[in-house]
C-alpha positions as CSV (number, residue, x, y, z in Angstrom):
1,M,24.9,-49.8,29.9
2,A,23.3,-49.1,26.5
3,F,25.0,-46.9,23.9
4,S,23.0,-44.6,21.7
5,Q,23.5,-41.7,19.2
6,R,22.0,-38.3,19.8
7,M,22.5,-34.7,18.7
8,E,23.4,-31.9,21.1
9,M,23.9,-28.2,20.7
10,K,26.6,-26.5,22.7
11,Q,27.8,-23.0,22.9
12,G,31.5,-22.2,23.3
13,Q,34.3,-19.8,22.5
14,S,37.4,-20.5,20.5
15,L,40.2,-18.5,18.8
16,V,40.2,-19.0,15.1
17,M,43.1,-17.7,13.0
18,T,41.4,-16.5,9.8
19,P,43.5,-16.0,6.7
20,Q,42.9,-12.2,7.1
21,L,44.1,-12.2,10.7
22,Q,47.2,-14.3,9.6
23,Q,47.9,-11.7,6.9
24,A,47.7,-8.8,9.4
25,I,50.1,-10.6,11.8
26,K,52.5,-11.3,9.0
27,L,52.5,-7.7,7.8
28,L,53.1,-6.5,11.3
29,Q,56.4,-8.2,11.8
30,L,57.8,-7.5,8.3
31,S,60.6,-5.0,7.8
32,N,60.0,-2.1,5.4
33,V,62.0,-3.9,2.7
34,D,60.2,-7.2,3.1
35,L,56.9,-5.3,3.2
36,S,57.6,-3.5,0.0
37,A,58.4,-6.8,-1.7
38,Y,55.2,-8.4,-0.4
39,V,53.1,-5.5,-1.7
40,E,54.8,-5.7,-5.1
41,D,53.8,-9.4,-5.3
42,E,50.2,-8.6,-4.4
43,L,50.1,-5.8,-7.1
44,I,51.1,-8.4,-9.7
45,R,48.8,-11.1,-8.4
46,N,45.6,-9.0,-7.7
47,P,44.1,-7.1,-10.7
48,L,42.0,-5.0,-8.4
49,L,44.9,-3.6,-6.5
50,E,46.8,-0.6,-7.8
51,R,49.5,1.7,-6.7
52,D,48.6,5.1,-5.4
53,P,48.9,7.6,-8.3
54,G,51.2,9.7,-6.1
55,E,53.6,6.8,-5.9
56,T,55.0,5.8,-9.3
57,E,57.4,3.1,-8.0
58,P,58.3,1.5,-4.7
59,V,60.6,3.7,-2.6
60,Q,63.4,2.0,-0.8
61,K,65.0,5.0,0.9
62,P,63.5,8.1,2.5
63,A,63.2,11.2,0.4
64,A,62.5,14.8,1.5
65,P,59.6,14.9,4.1
66,E,56.2,15.9,2.8
67,T,54.5,18.9,4.4
68,S,51.3,17.9,6.1
69,D,49.4,19.1,9.1
70,S,47.5,15.9,9.6
71,R,47.9,13.9,12.8
72,A,47.0,10.3,13.6
73,E,44.9,9.5,16.6
74,L,46.5,7.2,19.1
75,A,43.3,5.7,20.5
76,L,43.7,2.3,18.9
77,D,42.1,-0.8,20.3
78,N,42.8,-4.5,19.7
79,A,40.2,-4.9,16.9
80,A,40.9,-7.0,13.9
81,P,42.3,-5.2,10.8
82,A,38.9,-5.3,9.1
83,E,37.6,-3.0,11.8
84,A,40.2,-0.3,11.1
85,E,38.2,1.7,8.6
86,A,40.4,4.8,8.5
87,A,42.4,5.1,5.3
88,V,46.1,6.0,5.2
89,D,46.0,9.7,4.5
90,G,49.1,12.0,5.0
91,D,51.8,11.6,7.6
92,F,51.4,9.6,10.8
93,E,52.7,11.8,13.6
94,T,52.0,12.4,17.2
95,T,53.5,14.8,19.7
96,Y,53.6,15.0,23.5
97,A,55.4,17.5,25.8
98,T,58.0,17.1,28.4
99,S,59.0,19.8,30.9
100,P,60.9,22.7,29.3
101,E,63.5,22.3,32.0
102,D,64.2,18.7,31.0
103,A,64.1,19.5,27.3
104,G,66.9,22.0,27.8
105,E,69.2,19.3,29.2
106,I,69.7,17.6,25.9
107,T,73.3,16.8,25.4
108,H,75.3,14.6,23.2
109,D,77.4,11.7,24.6
110,T,81.1,12.3,24.4
111,G,82.0,8.7,25.2
112,A,85.0,7.5,27.2
113,N,88.6,8.5,26.6
114,V,89.4,5.1,25.2
115,D,86.9,3.5,22.8
116,W,87.4,-0.2,23.4
117,S,84.6,-1.2,21.2
118,K,81.6,0.0,19.2
119,A,79.2,-1.4,21.8
120,G,75.6,-0.4,21.4
121,A,73.6,0.5,18.3
122,G,73.3,3.9,16.7
123,G,75.7,6.7,16.3
124,N,76.0,10.4,17.0
125,S,74.3,11.8,13.9
126,S,71.7,14.5,14.5
127,F,68.1,14.2,13.3
128,D,67.9,14.9,9.6
129,R,65.7,13.1,7.3
130,S,67.7,14.1,4.3
131,D,70.7,12.3,5.6
132,A,68.8,9.0,5.9
133,G,68.5,8.8,2.1
134,I,72.2,9.2,1.1
135,D,72.9,7.1,-2.0
136,Q,75.6,4.5,-1.7
137,I,76.8,4.3,-5.2
138,E,79.8,2.1,-6.0
139,A,81.4,1.8,-9.4
140,E,81.3,-1.6,-10.8
141,K,84.6,-3.5,-10.6
142,P,85.6,-7.1,-11.2
143,G,85.2,-9.6,-8.4
144,L,88.1,-11.3,-6.8
145,H,87.8,-14.5,-8.9
146,E,87.6,-12.5,-12.1
147,H,90.7,-10.5,-11.0
148,L,92.7,-13.6,-10.4
149,S,91.5,-15.3,-13.6
150,A,92.6,-12.3,-15.6
151,Q,96.1,-12.7,-14.2
152,L,96.1,-16.4,-14.8
153,S,95.3,-15.9,-18.5
154,I,98.7,-14.1,-19.0
155,A,100.7,-16.4,-16.7
156,N,103.2,-18.7,-18.4
157,L,101.8,-22.0,-17.2
158,G,101.3,-25.4,-18.8
159,T,98.0,-27.1,-19.4
160,V,97.9,-29.1,-16.2
161,P,99.2,-26.3,-13.9
162,R,96.7,-23.9,-15.5
163,M,93.9,-26.3,-14.8
164,I,95.1,-26.7,-11.1
165,A,95.4,-22.9,-10.8
166,S,91.9,-22.4,-12.1
167,Y,90.6,-24.9,-9.6
168,L,92.4,-23.2,-6.7
169,I,91.0,-19.8,-7.7
170,A,87.5,-21.3,-7.4
171,L,88.5,-22.3,-3.8
172,V,89.5,-18.8,-2.8
173,E,87.0,-17.3,-0.3
174,E,85.8,-13.7,-0.2
175,D,88.6,-12.7,2.3
176,G,91.3,-14.1,0.0
177,Y,92.0,-17.4,1.9
178,I,92.0,-21.0,0.8
179,R,90.9,-23.1,3.7
180,S,90.3,-26.3,1.9
181,D,92.5,-29.4,2.6
182,L,95.0,-29.5,-0.3
183,T,95.5,-33.3,0.1
184,A,91.8,-33.9,-0.5
185,E,91.7,-31.5,-3.4
186,A,94.8,-33.1,-5.0
187,E,93.1,-36.5,-4.8
188,R,89.9,-35.1,-6.3
189,L,92.0,-33.6,-9.2
190,G,94.1,-36.8,-9.6
191,V,97.4,-35.1,-9.1
192,S,100.0,-35.0,-6.4
193,V,100.0,-32.7,-3.4
194,E,103.4,-31.4,-4.5
195,Q,101.9,-30.2,-7.8
196,V,99.1,-28.5,-6.1
197,E,101.4,-26.7,-3.6
198,E,103.7,-25.6,-6.4
199,V,100.8,-24.1,-8.3
200,L,99.6,-22.5,-5.1
201,R,102.9,-20.7,-4.7
202,V,102.4,-19.3,-8.2
203,L,98.9,-18.2,-7.3
204,Q,100.2,-16.6,-4.1
205,G,102.3,-14.3,-6.2
206,F,99.2,-12.8,-7.9
207,D,97.8,-9.4,-6.9
208,P,96.8,-8.7,-4.2
209,I,99.7,-10.0,-2.2
210,G,98.6,-12.4,0.5
211,I,96.0,-14.0,-1.7
212,G,95.7,-17.8,-1.5
213,A,97.0,-18.0,2.1
214,R,95.8,-20.8,4.3
215,D,95.9,-18.9,7.5
216,L,96.7,-15.4,8.9
217,A,100.3,-16.2,9.6
218,E,100.9,-17.3,6.0
219,C,99.0,-14.2,4.7
220,L,101.2,-11.8,6.7
221,A,104.4,-13.8,5.8
222,L,103.6,-13.4,2.1
223,Q,103.2,-9.7,2.4
224,L,106.3,-9.3,4.5
225,K,108.4,-11.3,2.0
226,E,107.1,-9.0,-0.8
227,L,108.3,-6.0,1.3
228,D,111.6,-7.8,2.1
229,R,111.0,-7.6,5.8
230,F,110.6,-11.3,6.6
231,D,113.8,-11.6,8.7
232,P,114.2,-14.2,11.4
233,A,112.9,-12.0,14.2
234,M,109.8,-11.1,12.2
235,Q,109.3,-14.8,11.3
236,I,109.2,-15.7,15.0
237,M,106.7,-13.0,15.7
238,V,104.4,-14.2,12.9
239,E,104.7,-17.7,14.2
240,N,103.6,-16.5,17.7
241,L,100.6,-14.3,16.8
242,D,98.8,-15.7,19.8
243,L,101.3,-14.0,22.1
244,L,100.8,-10.7,20.3
245,A,97.0,-11.0,20.6
246,K,97.5,-11.4,24.4
247,H,99.9,-8.4,24.4
248,D,102.5,-10.6,26.1
249,M,105.4,-8.4,25.0
250,V,107.8,-9.9,27.5
251,A,107.6,-13.4,26.0
252,L,107.9,-11.9,22.4
253,L,111.1,-10.0,23.5
254,E,112.7,-13.2,24.6
255,L,111.7,-15.2,21.6
256,C,112.5,-12.6,19.0
257,G,115.8,-11.5,20.6
258,V,115.3,-7.8,20.0
259,D,114.9,-4.8,22.3
260,A,111.6,-3.1,23.1
261,E,112.1,-0.3,20.5
262,D,112.6,-2.9,17.7
263,L,109.7,-4.9,18.9
264,A,107.5,-1.9,18.8
265,D,108.6,-1.2,15.2
266,M,107.8,-4.8,14.2
267,V,104.4,-4.6,15.7
268,G,103.8,-1.3,13.8
269,E,104.8,-3.0,10.5
270,L,102.4,-5.9,11.1
271,R,99.6,-3.4,11.7
272,Q,100.2,-1.9,8.3
273,L,99.5,-5.2,6.6
274,N,96.2,-6.4,5.2
275,P,94.8,-9.4,7.1
276,K,92.0,-9.8,4.5
277,P,93.5,-9.2,1.0
278,G,90.4,-10.3,-0.8
279,A,88.0,-8.0,1.1
280,E,88.5,-5.0,-1.3
281,F,87.1,-7.1,-4.2
282,S,84.0,-8.2,-2.3
283,G,80.9,-7.2,-4.2
284,T,78.7,-7.0,-1.1
285,T,78.1,-3.7,0.5
286,A,76.4,-2.9,3.8
287,A,72.7,-2.5,3.4
288,L,71.4,1.0,4.0
289,V,69.1,0.9,7.0
290,V,66.0,3.0,6.5
291,P,64.2,4.2,9.6
292,D,60.5,3.3,10.0
293,V,59.9,6.1,12.6
294,F,61.4,9.5,13.3
295,I,61.6,11.1,16.7
296,R,62.5,14.8,16.8
297,P,62.4,17.5,19.5
298,T,59.7,20.1,19.2
299,P,60.1,23.8,20.0
300,E,57.7,23.4,22.9
301,G,60.1,21.0,24.6
302,G,58.5,17.8,23.8
303,W,59.0,15.0,21.2
304,A,57.3,14.5,17.8
305,V,56.9,10.9,16.8
306,E,56.4,10.5,13.0
307,L,56.2,7.5,10.7
308,N,58.4,7.5,7.7
309,S,55.8,7.8,5.0
310,D,58.3,6.8,2.3
311,T,58.5,3.3,3.7
312,L,54.7,2.9,3.8
313,P,53.4,1.2,0.6
314,K,50.6,3.3,-0.9
315,V,48.0,1.0,-2.6
316,L,44.4,1.4,-3.4
317,V,41.4,-0.8,-4.4
318,N,40.2,0.0,-7.9
319,S,36.5,0.0,-7.1
320,R,35.5,1.4,-10.5
321,Y,37.2,-1.5,-12.3
322,Y,35.6,-4.0,-9.8
323,T,32.1,-2.6,-10.5
324,Q,32.8,-2.7,-14.3
325,I,34.1,-6.2,-14.4
326,S,31.5,-7.6,-12.0
327,K,28.8,-6.8,-14.6
328,S,30.6,-8.6,-17.4
329,V,31.6,-11.9,-15.7
330,K,29.2,-14.8,-16.4
331,T,30.6,-18.0,-14.8
332,E,30.5,-18.7,-11.1
333,A,34.2,-19.4,-11.1
334,D,34.9,-15.9,-12.5
335,K,32.5,-14.3,-10.0
336,T,34.3,-16.1,-7.1
337,F,37.7,-15.1,-8.3
338,I,36.7,-11.4,-8.6
339,S,35.0,-11.4,-5.2
340,E,38.1,-13.0,-3.6
341,C,40.4,-10.4,-5.3
342,H,38.3,-7.6,-4.0
343,Q,38.1,-8.9,-0.5
344,S,41.9,-9.6,-0.5
345,A,42.7,-6.1,-1.8
346,S,40.4,-4.5,0.8
347,W,42.0,-6.5,3.6
348,L,45.5,-5.5,2.5
349,V,44.7,-1.8,2.4
350,K,43.2,-2.0,5.9
351,S,46.0,-4.2,7.2
352,L,48.6,-1.7,6.0
353,D,46.7,1.1,7.8
354,Q,46.4,-1.0,11.0
355,R,50.1,-1.8,10.8
356,A,51.1,1.8,10.4
357,R,49.0,3.0,13.3
358,T,50.2,0.1,15.6
359,I,53.8,1.0,14.9
360,L,53.1,4.6,15.7
361,K,51.4,3.7,18.9
362,V,54.2,1.5,20.2
363,A,56.9,4.0,19.1
364,T,55.1,6.8,20.9
365,E,54.9,4.8,24.1
366,L,58.6,3.9,23.8
367,T,59.4,7.6,23.5
368,K,57.4,8.3,26.7
369,Q,59.1,5.5,28.6
370,Q,62.7,6.4,27.4
371,D,62.5,10.1,27.2
372,G,65.5,10.2,29.6
373,F,67.6,8.5,27.0
374,L,66.7,11.0,24.4
375,M,67.6,13.9,26.6
376,K,70.6,12.6,28.5
377,G,71.9,9.5,26.7
378,V,72.5,5.9,27.5
379,Q,73.2,6.4,31.2
380,A,69.5,7.5,31.5
381,L,68.1,4.4,29.8
382,R,65.4,2.9,32.0
383,P,64.6,-0.8,32.5
384,L,61.8,-1.8,30.2
385,N,60.1,-5.0,29.1
386,L,57.4,-5.9,26.6
387,K,54.7,-6.3,29.3
388,T,55.1,-2.7,30.5
389,V,54.5,-1.3,27.0
390,A,51.8,-3.8,26.2
391,D,49.8,-2.8,29.4
392,A,50.3,0.9,28.7
393,I,48.8,0.7,25.2
394,E,46.4,-2.1,25.9
395,M,47.8,-4.6,23.5
396,H,49.2,-8.1,23.8
397,E,52.9,-8.6,24.4
398,S,53.2,-10.7,21.2
399,T,51.9,-7.7,19.2
400,V,54.5,-5.4,20.7
401,S,57.2,-8.0,20.0
402,R,56.2,-8.2,16.4
403,V,56.0,-4.4,16.0
404,T,59.5,-3.9,17.4
405,S,61.1,-6.7,15.3
406,N,63.1,-5.4,12.3
407,K,61.9,-1.8,12.8
408,F,64.3,1.1,13.2
409,V,63.9,4.6,14.7
410,S,65.9,7.7,13.9
411,T,66.5,9.9,17.0
412,P,68.7,12.9,17.7
413,R,71.1,10.3,19.2
414,G,71.3,8.1,16.1
415,L,69.6,5.2,14.5
416,F,68.4,2.4,16.7
417,E,66.3,-0.8,16.5
418,L,63.1,-0.5,18.4
419,K,64.1,-3.5,20.5
420,Y,67.1,-1.5,21.7
421,F,64.9,0.3,24.2
422,F,64.0,-2.8,26.0
423,N,66.5,-3.5,28.8
424,V,66.9,-6.0,31.7
425,A,66.6,-4.4,35.1
426,I,69.6,-4.3,37.5
427,A,68.5,-4.0,41.2
428,A,69.5,-1.0,43.3
429,V,71.4,-1.5,46.6
430,D,68.9,0.4,48.7
431,G,65.8,-1.1,47.0
432,G,65.2,2.1,45.0
433,E,64.5,2.4,41.3
434,A,66.2,-0.4,39.2
435,H,68.9,0.4,36.7
436,S,68.9,-0.5,33.0
437,A,71.4,-3.2,31.9
438,E,72.4,-1.1,28.9
439,A,73.1,1.9,31.2
440,I,75.2,-0.3,33.4
441,R,77.2,-1.5,30.4
442,Y,77.7,2.2,29.4
443,R,79.0,3.0,32.9
444,I,81.4,0.0,32.9
445,K,82.7,1.2,29.5
446,G,83.2,4.7,30.8
447,L,85.0,3.6,34.0
448,I,87.4,1.5,31.9
449,G,87.9,4.3,29.4
450,E,89.2,6.6,32.1
451,E,91.8,4.1,33.4
452,T,95.5,5.0,33.7
453,I,98.4,2.6,33.8
454,S,98.6,3.1,37.6
455,A,95.0,2.6,38.1
456,V,93.6,-0.3,36.0
457,L,90.3,-1.5,37.4
458,S,89.7,-5.2,38.1
459,D,86.2,-6.7,37.8
460,D,86.0,-6.8,41.6
461,R,86.9,-3.1,41.8
462,I,84.3,-2.2,39.2
463,V,81.7,-4.1,41.3
464,E,82.7,-2.0,44.4
465,I,82.4,1.3,42.5
466,L,79.0,0.4,41.1
467,R,77.7,-0.7,44.5
468,E,78.9,2.6,46.0
469,A,76.8,4.2,43.3
470,G,73.8,2.2,44.3
471,V,73.9,-0.6,41.8
472,E,73.7,-4.2,43.0
473,I,75.6,-6.3,40.6
474,A,77.7,-9.5,40.7
475,R,81.2,-9.9,39.5
476,R,80.3,-12.5,36.9
477,T,77.8,-10.0,35.5
478,V,80.4,-7.3,35.1
479,A,82.7,-9.9,33.4
480,K,79.9,-10.9,31.0
481,Y,79.1,-7.3,30.1
482,R,82.8,-6.5,29.6
483,E,83.4,-9.5,27.3
484,A,80.2,-8.7,25.4
485,M,81.7,-5.3,24.6
486,H,85.0,-6.9,23.5
487,I,87.0,-5.2,26.3
488,P,90.1,-7.1,27.4
489,S,90.7,-8.2,31.0
490,S,92.5,-5.9,33.4
491,V,95.8,-7.8,32.9
492,Q,95.6,-7.3,29.1
493,R,94.6,-3.7,29.4
494,R,97.5,-3.0,31.7
495,R,99.8,-4.5,29.0
496,I,98.2,-2.4,26.3
497,L,98.6,0.8,28.3
498,R,102.2,0.1,29.0
499,Q,102.8,-0.6,25.3
500,S,101.2,2.7,24.4
501,E,103.5,4.7,26.7
502,R,106.6,3.3,25.1
C-alpha cells in the first residue's frame, strides 16, 4: 500500500470560545460587587472607555429609584453579545398580571410558635428600595490585639514574661481563644511550659474576662471566677457542658447535687456569660447585600420585575476621542492598540447590556413560576429546576445557572438569592402535583413549632402527618431536613419543653 500526501477541503461545524464570548460569560456570573470592580479595572486600562456622565463614581448600594417610564422588551434570543445592539437606557422593568383574586390573598408569614432556627433565606421586610441602602457606619475602635497590647504596656512584668505575653497575644484568635499547643510554643520560645502557663494566667486577667481561654469550659470558668460564682456545683456543670447541650438535666442534677430550682438558676447564669469574649473587637462586619432585582406588586394585581439600575455600571465608548486619535497615530503598533481598545470597549458595553437583559428575563420567568410564593409564602413554593426555566425562556441551562449565581432579589417577603427559587420535587401520594422541598421543610418546622410537652412529634409521626396531607416522604428525609434546620430530636425537644415549664 503506497502512502502519499494530498490536500483536501472539508466543511464542518465547531464551537469556538472567542475572547468576546468568554468575556460575556464571565460578566454574566459576576455579582454586582465583582462586576463593579471589573468595570473599574477596564476604565483604568482602556483609554476609550469612560464613565457615563450621569454616574460620577461607582455606586455600591442602591439609592432612591429613578423615575422612568421606559420598559425593556423580553424577547431575547441566544445571540452573542455582539448582536445585542440596544444600548442600556433607563430602568429595566417588566410587568405581568395575575388574577385580582389571587393578588388579594397576599399575606405575611407568621411562622411557628417556637422558632427553632433561622432556616431559609430572607426576612419579613416589605418592599422598599430606600431600606436597601441603609448605611452601616461603625465608629473606629481598636482591634482585640491592640486592646490587649495596651493593657500589657502598663502591666508590671519583667522582660522575659513581657516577651512571652506579647507572643501569646499574637496567638489570640478573633473570638478570644488560644488554641495553639502551649508545649510546642514554649519550645519555639526556648522557655519552659510552666513559664508560658504562668504568663497566660496573667493574660487571662486582662479585659475582656475570658480572653486567652483554651476552650469553652475554661472561658466560662474565668468569667464565673470573676463573678465569684465558681462554686463546686458550678464547676461540675462547666466540666459537663456536653450534658447541658443534650438537655440531660437528670444527669446534671445527680452530678451537681442540687435541686431542680438551683440547677435552673445555674443554667440561667451560664447563659448570661459571653462564650466569645473577643467577638466584640472583631473589625469585620457583615457585608450589606444589595439586590440586583426588585419584585413589587402592582395596583392591577400583578408583579413588576425591575432591575436595580444602581448596580448596573454605566460606561460609554468615547467615539469622538477614538476618531481624533485614529487620525494622529502613525505606527502600525499604535493603530493596532487603538483598534483593540475600541473593539474591547464596544464589546464591554454590549456585554453589560446583554447581561442586564438576561438577568431581567430569568427573574421575570422565576416570578411567573413562583408567584404562589410571593402571594402565600413558603408553603406555596413550587418544585422548579434549571431546565424548566431554560426551556421557557429558550436559553441553555448553564446560562440560567450563571445568571442565578450571586444574584439577589428583593421581594415583599424579603431578600433572597435567585437560586432559592429552585427546589427539589417531593412526590405526592396520589400521583398529583409534586411538592417543593423547601415547602416541606417549612411544614415540618411548623409542625414542630406547634408541639406541646404532651404531644412531641417523632420523625415517624411527622411522616404519617405529611402522608395524610398527600406528601410521599421517607423518614430519613424528614430527619435530614430537621437536622439541616438545626432542630433537635424529639427526645431533646421534650427535655427542652419540660425545662421551660419549670
